[in-house]
N, C-alpha and C positions, 0 to 999 in steps of 0.2 A: 504493500500500500504506500509506503514511503516513496518508492520509485515512481509510482503512479502520480502522486501529488506533486513531486518535483517536476515531472514531465508536463503536467497540466498547467503549472505555473508559468511555463514558457510561452510567451505570446509571439505570434507571427505578425509583423507589420506589413500590410498590403497597401501599396500606393496606387498601383495600376488598376483602379476600380472607379466606378462612379463617385464613390466617397472613400477617402483613405480610412483605414480601420485597423484595429488590432483584433486578432482572432485567437481564441483558445478552444481546444477540444475538437472532436471529430464526430460528434453525435449527429443524427439525422434531424433532430429538433433544433432549429437555429433561433437564437435569441438575439435580436438586434437592440443594442443599448444606445439611447439618445441622450446627450448631455444637456445641461442648462446654459443660460446666457453666459456665465462666467466659466464655463467648463471646457471640456475637450475629451478626446478618447481616453486619456490617462486617468480621468476621474473614476473610471470603472476598473482600472487594472493596476494601480500602483500598490505599494506595500501597505498602505493604510486601508483602502477599500476592499480590494481583492474580489470584487464581484465577478469579474470575468473568469479568473481561475476557479472560484467556488462553483460557478455554473458548469465549468468543464468537468470538475471532479464529480458533479451530480449527474453527468451523462449528456449534457447539452453542448452545442457549439455556441460560444459567445462571440459576438461581433460588436465591438465598441467603436463607433464611428466618430470622425471629425465632421460635423455639419459644415455646409458650405462657408468658406472664408475662415474656418478654424483649422489650425494645424496644417496638414498637408492637403486639405481639400480646397479646390479652387472656389472663388467667390462666384455668385450668380448675379445677374442683372435682368429684371428687377429683383431686389432682395425682399421677398415677401413669403407668406405662409404657403402659397401655391407652389412657389419654386422650391422651398425647403422640403415640402412633402413629396414633390416630384423627384427630387434627388434621392430621397429615401426609397421610393418605389423603384427607381432605376437601380439602386443597389440591390434590393430584394430580387429583382428580375435577373440581375447579373449573378447573384449567389445561387439562384434556382433551388431554394431549399424545399424538401418534401413538405415540411411544416415550418411556419414562421411565427414567432411571437415578438411583439414590440414592447420594450420597456423604456419609458420616457420620464425624465426628471425635469421639473420646472418647465422651461421653454421646450425641452424635449418631449414633455408630456403633451404640450399643445401641438407640436409637430405630429406626434403619434395620433392624436385625435383628428388632425387634418388628413392624415393618410387614411384613416378609417372612413372619413367623409368622402374621399375621392377614389379610393381603391380598396374597399373592404374585403374583397375576395382574396387579397394577398396575405391576410393575417388571420391566424387561428386563435390567438390569445393576446390579451393586452394588460399591461401593468403600468399604472401611472402614479408618480410620486411627487409630492410637493408642487402640484399644479392646479389648474382650474379649467373650467369649460368656457370662461370668458375673462377678458382682461379688465379687472376693476369692477366698479359698481355704477349705479345709475347717476349718482350726483357728480361723478368725475373728479371729486377731490382726491380720492386715493390714487387715481391714475396720475394726477398732476404731481402729487408728492413723490410717487415712485419715480417718475421721469426726472424730477428735479434732483433727487438724491443721487441719481446716476449720471445725468448729463451735466449737472452743475460743476463738479470737480473737473470734468473733461473740458468744459467751456472755459474754465479758469486756467487751463493749461497744465494741470497736474498730471495728466495722462493716466493710463491704466495702473501704473505703479503707485500713483498717489491715491487713486480711487479704491483699489482692491482691499487693503487691510481693514479699514474702518467698515466698509460695506459687508465684508465677510464676517467680521466680528458681530455685527448686528443681526446676521442671519443664523448664527450658530446658537445652540442651546447654552444655558449658563454652565452646564457641566461638560461641554465639549472639550476633548483633549486639546491641549495647546498645539501639539504637532499637527492635528487635523486642521485646525484653523489656519495655521501657517501654511500648510500644504495647499489648502483651498485658495488662500490669498495669492500664493505664488502662481498657481494655475491661472487664476483670473488675470493677474498682472501680465501674463504672456499672451492674452487674447489681443489681436490687432484692434486698435481703437476704432478704425473704420468699420470693421466687422461688428464690434460691440454696438456702435451707434445704429447700424443698419438693422441688427437683430432686435434692438429695443423698439424701433419703429415698426418692425414686422409684427411683433407680438401685441403692440398697442391697440390694434384694431381687431384682435382675435375674439371671435364669439361663435362657439359651436354648442351652445346649450341645447339647441333643438336636436342635435345628433344623439344625445345620451339615450333618449327613449327608443331610438332606432338601432342601437347596438345589439347584435345578436351573436355574441361570443363571450366567453368567460373574461371577466375584467377584475383586476385587483386595484383598489384605491388605497394607496399606502401613504401614511403621513407620520409626522413626529409630534409628540406631545407639546413641544415648545417651538413649533414652526409658526412664526409670526407672519411670514409672507403668505402662506396658504394654511390657515388654521385647520385643526382637525374637523371642526364643524362643517367647513366648506367641502372637504373630501367626503364626509359622511353624507352630505346632501347630494353630492354627485352620485355616490354609490346607490342611494335610495331611488334615483331616477333611472338606473340601468337595470334591465331585467335580470341579468345574471352576474351581479357584482358582489364582491367581498370587500369589506372595509377592515383595515388593520391600522391601529395607531400604536407606534413604538414609543414606549416611555423614555423620557429624557433625551429624545432626539429632536433636533431643530431642522432647519431647512437644508442643511448640508447633507442630510440623509446618509447615504452609504459611507461617506468619508468620515463622519463623526461617530456613527454607530454601526460599524460594518457587520458585526456578528448578528444582531437581531434583524437588521435590514436584509442581509443576504439569506438568513434563515427563513424569513417570511416570504421572500420572493421565490426561493427554491421550493418551499412547501407548496405554494400556489401553483407553480409551473409543473411540479411533479404530479400533482393531483388533477390539474385541469387542462394541461397542454400535452 
């Protein structure tokens, strides 16, 4: 078993694909992992999170992508939800998996929902974490504050390196390990500023609330007890509107999800996929 675990921890970097990605495992069930606004493919596979290797040990093939403009994936124009979802669908078609599940965190969860709206036949299971079915609320104040917190430091010339530490600290739970917060800040600081700005505007108009009642596949809505960006009540409401959904709230976890609470996050995800996918 030790030899198996060591082998599964080794990722293959694939650049010659519609989206650059890290890949673990050789199972027929392929799990495509979609990162958030400040993330990238390594959010799922570094020494802290280990989601990709954990899925491989459980018998799945894990594919952690760089969304367009992130890491080694080329940008798209226009940079919008339609283009982001089309890039993911192109990757699924390129992979040609017998069965495919999507796992999306934060913005990645929105992209996953957009894929389900446009190409539902490509996916057999869905897990969304720290996300929502629409950006903000009706009075628009939350949206304005969200954008100001993220664009303000950039407009002031502080760059991603100046933006990331404070923003990440505010998203983490009070008990998040210091190394997890530092790792997430380092990952966010490496996102190209142009990509971050475009991604912010892409999610600003997102609204797929009407999709939830039409989903006809197993869905996991996973959140953290201390997620202030997408509180547990929000994910619970989403799960209640989906015919075949499960809701899991991980104690002491904030918005950084698998990076700050890898063991319970990965356990909940693998349990769901093992039973329903």
